[in-house]
C-alpha positions in Angstrom: 91.7 106.7 105.8 94.5 106.4 108.3 97.2 103.7 108.3 95.8 102.2 111.5 92.4 101.8 110.0 93.8 100.0 106.9 95.9 97.8 109.2 92.8 97.0 111.2 90.8 96.1 108.1 93.6 94.0 106.7 94.0 92.1 110.0 90.3 91.4 110.2 90.3 90.1 106.6 93.4 88.0 107.3 92.0 86.5 110.5 88.8 85.5 108.8 90.7 83.5 106.2 92.9 81.6 108.7 91.9 78.2 109.9 93.3 78.7 113.3 93.3 81.7 115.6 96.6 83.7 115.6 97.7 86.8 117.4 98.5 89.2 114.5 99.6 92.8 114.3 100.9 95.3 111.8 104.3 93.8 112.3 103.1 90.3 111.4 104.6 88.6 108.3 102.0 87.4 105.9 103.7 84.1 105.4 105.8 83.4 108.5 103.4 84.7 111.2 100.1 84.2 109.5 101.1 80.9 108.0 99.7 81.6 104.6 100.7 79.4 101.7 101.4 81.0 98.3 97.8 80.4 96.9 96.4 81.8 100.1 98.5 84.9 99.7 97.1 85.4 96.2 93.5 84.9 97.4 94.1 87.3 100.3 95.5 89.9 97.9 92.4 89.5 95.7 90.2 90.2 98.7 92.3 93.3 99.6 91.9 94.6 96.0 88.1 94.1 96.2 87.8 95.6 99.6 89.7 98.7 98.8 88.7 98.9 95.1 92.2 99.0 93.7 94.7 96.9 91.7 98.0 95.9 93.4 100.8 95.4 90.8 103.8 93.2 91.3 106.2 96.1 91.6 104.2 97.4 94.6 104.4 94.1 96.3 108.1 93.5 95.7 109.2 94.6 99.2 106.0 93.8 101.1 106.3 91.1 103.8 104.2 92.5 106.7 100.6 93.6 107.2 101.8 97.1 107.9 103.8 97.3 104.7 100.8 96.1 102.8 98.7 98.8 104.4 101.3 101.4 103.2 100.9 100.1 99.6 97.1 100.2 99.9 97.2 103.8 101.1 99.7 104.8 98.4 97.5 103.2 95.6 94.3 104.8 97.0 95.9 108.2 96.7 95.0 111.3 98.8 91.6 111.9 97.2 90.3 108.5 98.3 91.8 108.3 101.8 
């Protein structure tokens, strides 16, 4: 799976969980641009884990603020055999 495919899936999931339509991209910040509150971020991350069949640990999320950065974490955790 390519980075762009993961970003597209993440954006689709994010858009479906937002109450209002927003223009989002891989550069969009999960909190500032998407407008997610802390509980919504947790719910979104649970959806991401389910969709990609992985567990995202706190260390992996430490420097994640954008959709693109989250896509990089997903790809790294999936590993080359599942890409």
